[in-house]
N, CA, C and O atoms as a printed pandas DataFrame, in Angstrom:
     atom_number atom_name residue_name chain_id  residue_number  x_coord  y_coord  z_coord
0              1         N          MET        A               1   47.269   43.855   16.463
1              2        CA          MET        A               1   48.434   43.732   15.600
2              3         C          MET        A               1   49.587   44.515   16.205
3              4         O          MET        A               1   50.723   44.041   16.216
4              5         N          GLU        A               2   49.302   45.714   16.710
5              6        CA          GLU        A               2   50.365   46.538   17.279
6              7         C          GLU        A               2   50.996   45.865   18.488
7              8         O          GLU        A               2   52.218   45.878   18.631
8              9         N          LEU        A               3   50.179   45.277   19.363
9             10        CA          LEU        A               3   50.720   44.589   20.535
10            11         C          LEU        A               3   51.545   43.375   20.127
11            12         O          LEU        A               3   52.591   43.111   20.721
12            13         N          PHE        A               4   51.090   42.637   19.126
13            14        CA          PHE        A               4   51.818   41.451   18.684
14            15         C          PHE        A               4   53.177   41.828   18.108
15            16         O          PHE        A               4   54.176   41.160   18.374
16            17         N          CYS        A               5   53.212   42.895   17.321
17            18        CA          CYS        A               5   54.452   43.301   16.643
18            19         C          CYS        A               5   55.352   44.188   17.498
19            20         O          CYS        A               5   56.409   44.616   17.035
20            21         N          LYS        A               6   54.958   44.466   18.717
21            22        CA          LYS        A               6   55.716   45.378   19.581
22            23         C          LYS        A               6   57.154   44.927   19.789
23            24         O          LYS        A               6   58.052   45.768   19.808
24            25         N          ASN        A               7   57.400   43.664   19.941
25            26        CA          ASN        A               7   58.747   43.134   20.197
26            27         C          ASN        A               7   59.391   42.581   18.932
27            28         O          ASN        A               7   60.036   41.533   18.961
28            29         N          ASN        A               8   59.211   43.293   17.819
29            30        CA          ASN        A               8   59.811   42.926   16.534
30            31         C          ASN        A               8   59.363   41.563   16.025
31            32         O          ASN        A               8   60.145   40.856   15.391
32            33         N          ARG        A               9   58.144   41.192   16.287
33            34        CA          ARG        A               9   57.588   39.957   15.732
34            35         C          ARG        A               9   56.997   40.276   14.368
35            36         O          ARG        A               9   56.406   41.338   14.177
36            37         N          ALA        A              10   57.151   39.380   13.444
37            38        CA          ALA        A              10   56.623   39.586   12.093
38            39         C          ALA        A              10   55.119   39.336   12.071
39            40         O          ALA        A              10   54.621   38.449   12.765
40            41         N          MET        A              11   54.398   40.119   11.274
41            42        CA          MET        A              11   52.949   39.944   11.158
42            43         C          MET        A              11   52.582   38.576   10.606
43            44         O          MET        A              11   51.507   38.055   10.903
44            45         N          VAL        A              12   53.468   37.987    9.802
45            46        CA          VAL        A              12   53.146   36.679    9.222
46            47         C          VAL        A              12   53.098   35.584   10.285
47            48         O          VAL        A              12   52.621   34.482   10.017
48            49         N          LYS        A              13   53.591   35.880   11.490
49            50        CA          LYS        A              13   53.568   34.898   12.571
50            51         C          LYS        A              13   52.380   35.093   13.508
51            52         O          LYS        A              13   52.342   34.508   14.590
52            53         N          LEU        A              14   51.405   35.915   13.097
53            54        CA          LEU        A              14   50.200   36.070   13.903
54            55         C          LEU        A              14   49.501   34.723   14.032
55            56         O          LEU        A              14   49.538   33.918   13.100
56            57         N          PRO        A              15   48.868   34.466   15.164
57            58        CA          PRO        A              15   48.169   33.185   15.321
58            59         C          PRO        A              15   47.036   33.046   14.309
59            60         O          PRO        A              15   46.570   34.041   13.754
60            61         N          PRO        A              16   46.597   31.822   14.072
61            62        CA          PRO        A              16   45.504   31.597   13.114
62            63         C          PRO        A              16   44.237   32.336   13.529
63            64         O          PRO        A              16   44.016   32.611   14.708
64            65         N          THR        A              17   43.427   32.643   12.555
65            66        CA          THR        A              17   42.186   33.372   12.800
66            67         C          THR        A              17   41.056   32.417   13.144
67            68         O          THR        A              17   41.210   31.196   13.092
68            69         N          GLN        A              18   39.922   32.995   13.495
69            70        CA          GLN        A              18   38.732   32.191   13.770
70            71         C          GLN        A              18   38.297   31.447   12.511
71            72         O          GLN        A              18   37.764   30.340   12.593
72            73         N          ASP        A              19   38.525   32.053   11.353
73            74        CA          ASP        A              19   38.183   31.394   10.089
74            75         C          ASP        A              19   39.006   30.125    9.899
75            76         O          ASP        A              19   38.476   29.113    9.440
76            77         N          ALA        A              20   40.291   30.160   10.244
77            78        CA          ALA        A              20   41.135   28.967   10.122
78            79         C          ALA        A              20   40.632   27.865   11.048
79            80         O          ALA        A              20   40.634   26.690   10.681
80            81         N          LEU        A              21   40.202   28.247   12.249
81            82        CA          LEU        A              21   39.635   27.264   13.184
82            83         C          LEU        A              21   38.365   26.652   12.609
83            84         O          LEU        A              21   38.166   25.439   12.687
84            85         N          LEU        A              22   37.513   27.480   12.035
85            86        CA          LEU        A              22   36.266   26.990   11.459
86            87         C          LEU        A              22   36.526   25.994   10.331
87            88         O          LEU        A              22   35.844   24.973   10.241
88            89         N          GLN        A              23   37.500   26.277    9.475
89            90        CA          GLN        A              23   37.830   25.348    8.382
90            91         C          GLN        A              23   38.349   24.024    8.951
91            92         O          GLN        A              23   38.024   22.955    8.433
92            93         N          HIS        A              24   39.149   24.093   10.007
93            94        CA          HIS        A              24   39.672   22.873   10.642
94            95         C          HIS        A              24   38.517   22.058   11.252
95            96         O          HIS        A              24   38.491   20.833   11.140
96            97         N          VAL        A              25   37.577   22.742   11.888
97            98        CA          VAL        A              25   36.425   22.049   12.481
98            99         C          VAL        A              25   35.610   21.351   11.390
99           100         O          VAL        A              25   35.162   20.221   11.583
100          101         N          HIS        A              26   35.414   22.013   10.252
101          102        CA          HIS        A              26   34.675   21.384    9.138
102          103         C          HIS        A              26   35.366   20.096    8.683
103          104         O          HIS        A              26   34.715   19.073    8.470
104          105         N          ARG        A              27   36.706   20.162    8.538
105          106        CA          ARG        A              27   37.427   18.957    8.107
106          107         C          ARG        A              27   37.359   17.864    9.168
107          108         O          ARG        A              27   37.292   16.681    8.833
108          109         N          SER        A              28   37.374   18.247   10.450
109          110        CA          SER        A              28   37.265   17.273   11.541
110          111         C          SER        A              28   35.902   16.603   11.549
111          112         O          SER        A              28   35.806   15.398   11.784
112          113         N          ILE        A              29   34.846   17.367   11.296
113          114        CA          ILE        A              29   33.485   16.808   11.234
114          115         C          ILE        A              29   33.388   15.804   10.087
115          116         O          ILE        A              29   32.786   14.741   10.240
116          117         N          PHE        A              30   33.973   16.135    8.953
117          118        CA          PHE        A              30   33.974   15.227    7.807
118          119         C          PHE        A              30   34.656   13.907    8.176
119          120         O          PHE        A              30   34.126   12.830    7.901
120          121         N          GLN        A              31   35.840   13.999    8.802
121          122        CA          GLN        A              31   36.574   12.792    9.192
122          123         C          GLN        A              31   35.804   11.989   10.235
123          124         O          GLN        A              31   35.724   10.764   10.141
124          125         N          ALA        A              32   35.237   12.674   11.229
125          126        CA          ALA        A              32   34.473   11.977   12.264
126          127         C          ALA        A              32   33.252   11.280   11.666
127          128         O          ALA        A              32   32.882   10.191   12.104
128          129         N          GLY        A              33   32.628   11.904   10.667
129          130        CA          GLY        A              33   31.487   11.273   10.004
130          131         C          GLY        A              33   31.874    9.982    9.311
131          132         O          GLY        A              33   31.114    9.014    9.336
132          133         N          ILE        A              34   33.036    9.954    8.697
133          134        CA          ILE        A              34   33.522    8.737    8.041
134          135         C          ILE        A              34   33.816    7.664    9.087
135          136         O          ILE        A              34   33.437    6.505    8.917
136          137         N          TRP        A              35   34.491    8.050   10.163
137          138        CA          TRP        A              35   34.819    7.089   11.214
138          139         C          TRP        A              35   33.570    6.527   11.884
139          140         O          TRP        A              35   33.520    5.342   12.215
140          141         N          SER        A              36   32.552    7.382   12.086
141          142        CA          SER        A              36   31.356    6.915   12.801
142          143         C          SER        A              36   30.551    5.897   11.991
143          144         O          SER        A              36   29.736    5.167   12.554
144          145         N          THR        A              37   30.771    5.845   10.686
145          146        CA          THR        A              37   30.057    4.868    9.855
146          147         C          THR        A              37   31.012    3.819    9.289
147          148         O          THR        A              37   30.696    3.154    8.302
148          149         N          SER        A              38   32.161    3.676    9.907
149          150        CA          SER        A              38   33.179    2.763    9.364
150          151         C          SER        A              38   32.778    1.292    9.448
151          152         O          SER        A              38   33.367    0.458    8.759
152          153         N          GLU        A              39   31.787    0.955   10.280
153          154        CA          GLU        A              39   31.389   -0.452   10.376
154          155         C          GLU        A              39   30.473   -0.865    9.219
155          156         O          GLU        A              39   30.211   -2.053    9.033
156          157         N          HIS        A              40   29.990    0.101    8.449
157          158        CA          HIS        A              40   29.136   -0.205    7.291
158          159         C          HIS        A              40   30.001   -0.548    6.074
159          160         O          HIS        A              40   31.028    0.086    5.831
160          161         N          SER        A              41   29.579   -1.541    5.328
161          162        CA          SER        A              41   30.351   -1.925    4.137
162          163         C          SER        A              41   30.179   -0.912    3.012
163          164         O          SER        A              41   31.105   -0.711    2.226
164          165         N          GLN        A              42   29.042   -0.284    2.917
165          166        CA          GLN        A              42   28.757    0.725    1.898
166          167         C          GLN        A              42   28.471    2.052    2.608
167          168         O          GLN        A              42   27.369    2.270    3.113
168          169         N          GLN        A              43   29.461    2.922    2.641
169          170        CA          GLN        A              43   29.276    4.225    3.289
170          171         C          GLN        A              43   28.737    5.250    2.301
171          172         O          GLN        A              43   29.111    5.256    1.129
172          173         N          ALA        A              44   27.866    6.106    2.782
173          174        CA          ALA        A              44   27.371    7.233    1.979
174          175         C          ALA        A              44   28.193    8.456    2.383
175          176         O          ALA        A              44   27.798    9.223    3.261
176          177         N          VAL        A              45   29.330    8.623    1.736
177          178        CA          VAL        A              45   30.239    9.708    2.084
178          179         C          VAL        A              45   29.852   10.960    1.298
179          180         O          VAL        A              45   29.773   10.919    0.070
180          181         N          PRO        A              46   29.609   12.080    2.002
181          182        CA          PRO        A              46   29.278   13.317    1.294
182          183         C          PRO        A              46   30.507   13.869    0.574
183          184         O          PRO        A              46   31.637   13.447    0.822
184          185         N          SER        A              47   30.261   14.806   -0.309
185          186        CA          SER        A              47   31.369   15.412   -1.057
186          187         C          SER        A              47   32.270   16.214   -0.118
187          188         O          SER        A              47   31.772   17.000    0.688
188          189         N          PRO        A              48   33.578   16.029   -0.209
189          190        CA          PRO        A              48   34.500   16.758    0.663
190          191         C          PRO        A              48   34.466   18.277    0.456
191          192         O          PRO        A              48   34.869   19.027    1.346
192          193         N          ASP        A              49   33.990   18.738   -0.704
193          194        CA          ASP        A              49   33.981   20.191   -0.944
194          195         C          ASP        A              49   33.011   20.928   -0.021
195          196         O          ASP        A              49   33.084   22.150    0.103
196          197         N          ARG        A              50   32.119   20.207    0.617
197          198        CA          ARG        A              50   31.213   20.816    1.597
198          199         C          ARG        A              50   31.861   20.904    2.976
199          200         O          ARG        A              50   31.272   21.465    3.900
200          201         N          PHE        A              51   33.062   20.357    3.123
201          202        CA          PHE        A              51   33.724   20.293    4.421
202          203         C          PHE        A              51   35.153   20.841    4.356
203          204         O          PHE        A              51   36.083   20.219    4.869
204          205         N          SER        A              52   35.319   21.993    3.731
205          206        CA          SER        A              52   36.601   22.717    3.672
206          207         C          SER        A              52   37.714   21.951    2.967
207          208         O          SER        A              52   38.875   22.012    3.373
208          209         N          TRP        A              53   37.355   21.240    1.922
209          210        CA          TRP        A              53   38.327   20.628    1.024
210          211         C          TRP        A              53   38.075   21.183   -0.366
211          212         O          TRP        A              53   36.944   21.550   -0.685
212          213         N          LYS        A              54   39.097   21.252   -1.192
213          214        CA          LYS        A              54   38.915   21.687   -2.577
214          215         C          LYS        A              54   39.662   20.744   -3.498
215          216         O          LYS        A              54   40.702   20.191   -3.141
216          217         N          ASN        A              55   39.116   20.571   -4.683
217          218        CA          ASN        A              55   39.687   19.659   -5.660
218          219         C          ASN        A              55   40.621   20.445   -6.576
219          220         O          ASN        A              55   40.185   21.326   -7.318
220          221         N          GLU        A              56   41.890   20.119   -6.516
221          222        CA          GLU        A              56   42.894   20.772   -7.368
222          223         C          GLU        A              56   43.581   19.710   -8.211
223          224         O          GLU        A              56   44.386   18.924   -7.710
224          225         N          GLY        A              57   43.260   19.696   -9.475
225          226        CA          GLY        A              57   43.879   18.740  -10.386
226          227         C          GLY        A              57   43.589   17.296  -10.046
227          228         O          GLY        A              57   44.455   16.437  -10.210
228          229         N          GLY        A              58   42.391   17.014   -9.576
229          230        CA          GLY        A              58   42.017   15.638   -9.255
230          231         C          GLY        A              58   42.447   15.185   -7.870
231          232         O          GLY        A              58   42.254   14.022   -7.517
232          233         N          THR        A              59   43.025   16.080   -7.079
233          234        CA          THR        A              59   43.465   15.752   -5.719
234          235         C          THR        A              59   42.751   16.660   -4.731
235          236         O          THR        A              59   42.652   17.866   -4.958
236          237         N          TRP        A              60   42.255   16.097   -3.641
237          238        CA          TRP        A              60   41.593   16.885   -2.611
238          239         C          TRP        A              60   42.651   17.468   -1.679
239          240         O          TRP        A              60   43.466   16.737   -1.115
240          241         N          VAL        A              61   42.629   18.783   -1.523
241          242        CA          VAL        A              61   43.564   19.482   -0.634
242          243         C          VAL        A              61   42.764   20.321    0.354
243          244         O          VAL        A              61   41.665   20.771    0.028
244          245         N          PRO        A              62   43.295   20.540    1.559
245          246        CA          PRO        A              62   42.553   21.332    2.552
246          247         C          PRO        A              62   42.394   22.781    2.122
247          248         O          PRO        A              62   43.286   23.369    1.511
248          249         N          LYS        A              63   41.243   23.340    2.452
249          250        CA          LYS        A              63   41.013   24.770    2.280
250          251         C          LYS        A              63   41.339   25.382    3.644
251          252         O          LYS        A              63   40.547   25.265    4.580
252          253         N          TRP        A              64   42.488   26.027    3.761
253          254        CA          TRP        A              64   42.957   26.508    5.061
254          255         C          TRP        A              64   42.164   27.699    5.558
255          256         O          TRP        A              64   41.769   27.733    6.724
256          257         N          ILE        A              65   41.923   28.679    4.697
257          258        CA          ILE        A              65   41.153   29.855    5.090
258          259         C          ILE        A              65   40.313   30.320    3.904
259          260         O          ILE        A              65   40.620   30.026    2.749
260          261         N          THR        A              66   39.244   31.055    4.221
261          262        CA          THR        A              66   38.388   31.584    3.166
262          263         C          THR        A              66   38.455   33.103    3.090
263          264         O          THR        A              66   37.838   33.712    2.216
264          265         N          ILE        A              67   39.201   33.712    3.999
265          266        CA          ILE        A              67   39.375   35.165    3.995
266          267         C          ILE        A              67   40.851   35.468    3.744
267          268         O          ILE        A              67   41.690   34.587    3.933
268          269         N          PRO        A              68   41.193   36.688    3.324
269          270        CA          PRO        A              68   42.608   37.011    3.085
270          271         C          PRO        A              68   43.440   36.913    4.355
271          272         O          PRO        A              68   42.931   37.091    5.462
272          273         N          GLU        A              69   44.718   36.629    4.183
273          274        CA          GLU        A              69   45.623   36.516    5.329
274          275         C          GLU        A              69   45.725   37.852    6.052
275          276         O          GLU        A              69   45.695   38.912    5.426
276          277         N          VAL        A              70   45.845   37.793    7.381
277          278        CA          VAL        A              70   45.926   38.999    8.194
278          279         C          VAL        A              70   47.133   39.840    7.795
279          280         O          VAL        A              70   47.036   41.064    7.715
280          281         N          SER        A              71   48.256   39.199    7.546
281          282        CA          SER        A              71   49.468   39.948    7.224
282          283         C          SER        A              71   49.315   40.752    5.943
283          284         O          SER        A              71   49.978   41.774    5.772
284          285         N          LYS        A              72   48.447   40.302    5.040
285          286        CA          LYS        A              72   48.238   41.030    3.789
286          287         C          LYS        A              72   47.178   42.112    3.935
287          288         O          LYS        A              72   47.293   43.174    3.324
288          289         N          THR        A              73   46.154   41.859    4.733
289          290        CA          THR        A              73   45.079   42.830    4.869
290          291         C          THR        A              73   45.390   43.923    5.876
291          292         O          THR        A              73   44.760   44.981    5.848
292          293         N          CYS        A              74   46.334   43.695    6.752
293          294        CA          CYS        A              74   46.657   44.699    7.774
294          295         C          CYS        A              74   47.866   45.546    7.403
295          296         O          CYS        A              74   48.478   46.156    8.280
296          297         N          SER        A              75   48.215   45.596    6.147
297          298        CA          SER        A              75   49.382   46.385    5.759
298          299         C          SER        A              75   49.181   47.863    6.064
299          300         O          SER        A              75   50.152   48.597    6.250
300          301         N          GLU        A              76   47.906   48.313    6.119
301          302        CA          GLU        A              76   47.670   49.716    6.445
302          303         C          GLU        A              76   47.967   50.022    7.907
303          304         O          GLU        A              76   48.050   51.191    8.286
304          305         N          LEU        A              77   48.128   48.988    8.737
305          306        CA          LEU        A              77   48.460   49.196   10.141
306          307         C          LEU        A              77   49.961   49.143   10.400
307          308         O          LEU        A              77   50.399   49.308   11.539
308          309         N          THR        A              78   50.747   48.915    9.357
309          310        CA          THR        A              78   52.195   48.863    9.500
310          311         C          THR        A              78   52.715   50.252    9.816
311          312         O          THR        A              78   52.251   51.245    9.256
312          313         N          LYS        A              79   53.676   50.311   10.710
313          314        CA          LYS        A              79   54.272   51.601   11.018
314          315         C          LYS        A              79   55.763   51.430   11.231
315          316         O          LYS        A              79   56.237   50.363   11.620
316          317         N          CYS        A              80   56.483   52.492   10.970
317          318        CA          CYS        A              80   57.918   52.477   11.227
318          319         C          CYS        A              80   58.220   53.528   12.294
319          320         O          CYS        A              80   57.441   54.458   12.503
320          321         N          THR        A              81   59.330   53.372   12.945
321          322        CA          THR        A              81   59.710   54.300   14.005
322          323         C          THR        A              81   60.964   55.077   13.647
323          324         O          THR        A              81   61.515   55.784   14.490
324          325         N          CYS        A              82   61.420   54.955   12.411
325          326        CA          CYS        A              82   62.625   55.675   12.012
326          327         C          CYS        A              82   62.342   57.167   11.945
327          328         O          CYS        A              82   61.200   57.584   11.752
328          329         N          LYS        A              83   63.376   57.957   12.103
329          330        CA          LYS        A              83   63.202   59.404   12.091
330          331         C          LYS        A              83   63.885   60.041   10.891
331          332         O          LYS        A              83   63.929   61.265   10.768
332          333         N          GLY        A              84   64.412   59.211   10.017
333          334        CA          GLY        A              84   65.132   59.718    8.853
334          335         C          GLY        A              84   64.309   59.654    7.591
335          336         O          GLY        A              84   63.096   59.863    7.607
336          337         N          SER        A              85   64.983   59.362    6.500
337          338        CA          SER        A              85   64.306   59.298    5.212
338          339         C          SER        A              85   63.693   57.921    4.999
339          340         O          SER        A              85   63.974   56.977    5.738
340          341         N          CYS        A              86   62.855   57.825    3.981
341          342        CA          CYS        A              86   62.147   56.569    3.702
342          343         C          CYS        A              86   63.031   55.498    3.072
343          344         O          CYS        A              86   62.586   54.359    2.933
344          345         N          THR        A              87   64.224   55.807    2.698
345          346        CA          THR        A              87   65.054   54.800    2.039
346          347         C          THR        A              87   65.505   53.732    3.018
347          348         O          THR        A              87   65.874   52.633    2.601
348          349         N          ARG        A              88   65.484   54.031    4.313
349          350        CA          ARG        A              88   65.975   53.064    5.297
350          351         C          ARG        A              88   64.887   52.572    6.245
351          352         O          ARG        A              88   65.179   51.790    7.149
352          353         N          CYS        A              89   63.651   53.003    6.066
353          354        CA          CYS        A              89   62.612   52.608    7.017
354          355         C          CYS        A              89   62.056   51.222    6.691
355          356         O          CYS        A              89   62.247   50.700    5.592
356          357         N          LYS        A              90   61.362   50.640    7.673
357          358        CA          LYS        A              90   60.781   49.300    7.519
358          359         C          LYS        A              90   59.778   49.239    6.376
359          360         O          LYS        A              90   59.706   48.245    5.652
360          361         N          CYS        A              91   59.013   50.297    6.221
361          362        CA          CYS        A              91   57.989   50.320    5.167
362          363         C          CYS        A              91   58.637   50.180    3.794
363          364         O          CYS        A              91   58.201   49.374    2.971
364          365         N          ALA        A              92   59.682   50.971    3.555
365          366        CA          ALA        A              92   60.356   50.935    2.252
366          367         C          ALA        A              92   60.977   49.560    2.010
367          368         O          ALA        A              92   60.919   49.043    0.894
368          369         N          LYS        A              93   61.566   48.969    3.041
369          370        CA          LYS        A              93   62.186   47.647    2.887
370          371         C          LYS        A              93   61.142   46.572    2.580
371          372         O          LYS        A              93   61.439   45.592    1.897
372          373         N          ALA        A              94   59.921   46.757    3.086
373          374        CA          ALA        A              94   58.842   45.797    2.836
374          375         C          ALA        A              94   58.035   46.162    1.591
375          376         O          ALA        A              94   57.015   45.534    1.307
376          377         N          TYR        A              95   58.487   47.171    0.852
377          378        CA          TYR        A              95   57.809   47.642   -0.359
378          379         C          TYR        A              95   56.385   48.109   -0.064
379          380         O          TYR        A              95   55.471   47.883   -0.857
380          381         N          LEU        A              96   56.205   48.769    1.096
381          382        CA          LEU        A              96   54.910   49.310    1.481
382          383         C          LEU        A              96   55.009   50.823    1.566
383          384         O          LEU        A              96   56.080   51.373    1.823
384          385         N          ALA        A              97   53.898   51.484    1.351
385          386        CA          ALA        A              97   53.868   52.936    1.531
386          387         C          ALA        A              97   53.766   53.236    3.022
387          388         O          ALA        A              97   53.138   52.488    3.772
388          389         N          CYS        A              98   54.384   54.327    3.444
389          390        CA          CYS        A              98   54.271   54.726    4.841
390          391         C          CYS        A              98   52.827   55.105    5.142
391          392         O          CYS        A              98   52.111   55.600    4.272
392          393         N          THR        A              99   52.407   54.870    6.379
393          394        CA          THR        A              99   51.032   55.145    6.794
394          395         C          THR        A              99   51.029   56.312    7.770
395          396         O          THR        A              99   52.094   56.747    8.207
396          397         N          PRO        A             100   49.866   56.822    8.119
397          398        CA          PRO        A             100   49.802   57.901    9.104
398          399         C          PRO        A             100   50.350   57.490   10.469
399          400         O          PRO        A             100   50.647   58.356   11.292
400          401         N          LEU        A             101   50.491   56.200   10.728
401          402        CA          LEU        A             101   51.040   55.732   11.996
402          403         C          LEU        A             101   52.558   55.854   12.055
403          404         O          LEU        A             101   53.141   55.797   13.137
404          405         N          CYS        A             102   53.199   56.020   10.911
405          406        CA          CYS        A             102   54.664   56.085   10.859
406          407         C          CYS        A             102   55.168   57.386   11.474
407          408         O          CYS        A             102   54.502   58.420   11.418
408          409         N          ARG        A             103   56.358   57.312   12.062
409          410        CA          ARG        A             103   56.977   58.492   12.660
410          411         C          ARG        A             103   58.010   59.138   11.744
411          412         O          ARG        A             103   58.572   60.179   12.086
412          413         N          CYS        A             104   58.264   58.546   10.605
413          414        CA          CYS        A             104   59.294   59.074    9.722
414          415         C          CYS        A             104   58.842   60.359    9.049
415          416         O          CYS        A             104   57.675   60.739    9.134
416          417         N          LYS        A             105   59.765   61.017    8.387
417          418        CA          LYS        A             105   59.471   62.275    7.726
418          419         C          LYS        A             105   59.212   62.078    6.237
419          420         O          LYS        A             105   59.474   62.971    5.431
420          421         N          CYS        A             106   58.701   60.920    5.883
421          422        CA          CYS        A             106   58.435   60.614    4.481
422          423         C          CYS        A             106   57.209   61.363    4.015
423          424         O          CYS        A             106   56.402   61.833    4.817
424          425         N          VAL        A             107   57.083   61.464    2.711
425          426        CA          VAL        A             107   55.881   62.057    2.132
426          427         C          VAL        A             107   54.807   60.977    2.171
427          428         O          VAL        A             107   54.973   59.910    1.580
428          429         N          LYS        A             108   53.724   61.249    2.856
429          430        CA          LYS        A             108   52.643   60.283    2.956
430          431         C          LYS        A             108   51.675   60.513    1.792
431          432         O          LYS        A             108   51.800   61.493    1.057
432          433         N          SER        A             109   50.728   59.619    1.634
433          434        CA          SER        A             109   49.803   59.743    0.515
434          435         C          SER        A             109   48.957   60.997    0.643
435          436         O          SER        A             109   48.856   61.568    1.729
436          437         N          ALA        A             110   48.350   61.428   -0.446
437          438        CA          ALA        A             110   47.585   62.672   -0.492
438          439         C          ALA        A             110   46.376   62.641    0.444
439          440         O          ALA        A             110   45.914   63.700    0.869
440          441         N          SER        A             111   45.856   61.474    0.773
441          442        CA          SER        A             111   44.682   61.385    1.639
442          443         C          SER        A             111   45.033   61.520    3.116
443          444         O          SER        A             111   44.142   61.635    3.959
444          445         N          ASP        A             112   46.344   61.505    3.438
445          446        CA          ASP        A             112   46.766   61.611    4.831
446          447         C          ASP        A             112   46.621   63.042    5.316
447          448         O          ASP        A             112   46.752   63.971    4.518
448          449         N          PRO        A             113   46.348   63.253    6.632
449          450        CA          PRO        A             113   46.218   64.603    7.179
450          451         C          PRO        A             113   47.531   65.331    7.232
451          452         O          PRO        A             113   47.583   66.481    7.669
């Protein structure tokens, strides 16, 4: 995460995870299974919910990931490089608490060294 964000790249632009690839592969297998039996007049199509699809209001939509987004789970790795107060640092602007990785002079949480 630190290497990716080094040049002011946003964490939300991190590449997809292995979980996202796995969900895509499941949907591809489902589609390939339908295509491979397309010459049959009566296909035995399995339920899409077993292949990374979910039913929302009667419509099947892709299940993109099954784990939390990296940008949300890695908030503890966020750091700022400001040397002033917390009112102007990146953490405060993103509504996040400063972490031990921050260089600012903010008051960190009680569990910090």
